C-alpha positions, 0 to 999 in steps of 0.5 A: 771601905777605907776610913769608913770602917771602924775597928771593934777589936779581935775575936779568936785572933780575927780583926773585927770591924764594921762599916758605917753602912751597917747603921742603916740596916741596924736601924731598919731591923730595929724599926721593923721589929718595933713597929711591925713584928713585936706588936703583932706577936705581943700586943699591948706593950708600950712603945718604949718596950717594943723599941728596946726589944727591937734594939736588943734583937738587932744586936743579937742578930748581928752577933749571929751574923758575926758567928756566920762570918767567923765560921768562914774565917776559921775554916779558911785559916784551917785550909791555909788561907790567910784571913785579914779580918771580918767587916760587918756592913749593911745587912751582911758581912765580909770575910776578907781573905788574903789569898785564894783557896787551893782548890774547888773543894776547899772553896766549897768547904769554906763557903758552906760552913757559914749557912750551916752555922746560921741554920744551927743558930736557928735551931738553938733559938727555936729550942730556946723559944720552946723552953721559954714558952714553958716558963713564966716569961713575958710574951715579948721575950719569947716573940723576940727569940722566935723571930731571931730563930726565923731570921737565922733560918732565913739567913741560912736558907737565903745564903744557899741560893746559887747566886753571887755574892751569896754563899750559894753562888760561891758553892755554884762557882766551886762546883763549876770550877771542879767540873771545868777546872776554871775558877773564872768560869765558875764565878762568871756563871754564878754572877749571871745567875745572881743578876737574874735572881736580883732582878726577880727580887726587885720586881717582886718587891715592886709588886709587893709595894703596889699590892699594899705590902710596903715594908716587905716590898721595900725589903725585897727590892732593897735586898735585890738591889744590894745583890745586883750591885755586889754581884756586878762588882765581883763580875768586874773583878774577874775580868780585871784579874783575867787581864792581869794574869801573867803580867809581871809586877815589874810592868806596872810598878813605879820606879825608881822609888821617890825618896824624901826627907821625913822631917818635911811637913804635910803642907810642904809636900802638898805645895811642892808641885805635881804629885811624883809618886803614890808612895814615898820612901822616907829617910831621917837626917842621918840618911837612914830609911825611916818608912814609907808614906802613901800620898793618899794619907798625906792628902787626908792629913792635909784636908783634916787640918794637919798640914804642920804634921811631919811626914815621919808621924804618918810613916808606915814601916816596911814590914807592914806592907805587902811585899812582892817580887818583880816576877810575880804576876799582877793577879797574884799581887791583887789577891795578896793585897785584897782589902789592903789594895789602897795601901799598895805593895812594895816590889822587892829584889835581893832585899831592896825596894826596887819599886812600888805598886799602888791601886792606880798602877794596877787600874792603869795596867788593866785599862791599857790591857782592855784597850789593847784587847779591844783594838785587837778585836776590831782588827779584820 
């Protein structure tokens, strides 16, 4: 998600951010409430009132969705899995884990707590709706609360569908992992079920539009498309991780590390010729290490008009990078990097940096392994 992600702050020690794509779905929720749901449940209100209530409803729904993701994160942390943070985007959220659960039971527990949280919130909203209905509260308010109860109920139940990337798909994967001992097999089967479910949703959405239900049809097709895309990504990631298993980091790392002066400007580095590295080590005028800078960040600064900035201004200290050993397998490196894949990792040996691993290094190795395996399959 990179620079499209905006940091919101920290809750319970968890870094919370959102992706710009969230605004699309936020607007879609507010529009659906203001133009369809609320006028049907509480007729006779002004357009401004409907839109204000729709906006508030969308905010509360995302707060509930955040609670869903926080529950995943807290249980993961309790199970010893480091949590990088939570990103809200489009019509969902992602709890970014830096590592994998130790076993299928941990995976199942981390997963199931999310839908259970949504169902609990649905129950609370339903009880609140009943309480407010007995009081002289405007119909618009009770309609909104009732709709939020329904949204959380749908979120909780829908997430239990056994299809990746939904929580139910992860539960299915955990079950197959427990039965077979293979985490990869569990994910692959859940991806397959997810694709079938996604095509069914898209087909139902098209039929609904043809039958005259434009809004509900668009929702179904949109959700189906999203699930198909996200599930396909997870399926590809399983294939990549399988290829990288038992390949040491030393086989993919860029070495030796290219060291350059930290007083160079962005423009000078960009004009120095072909890129020699994806991650540069910097040294100060006294020859002492002063951090690292990713070429991608240099390129961003140059594009944004910062060609006169010194590289030291863009430097990241060594302690901020993921550090791995030359003997760590690339699958483990990939898991540890998680959402920080674009930042890359430092390969350390005896306290010294002996190489760097970037996302392009891992992608290159995965592509070479795929070509090699393909060549093997074609041999008689």
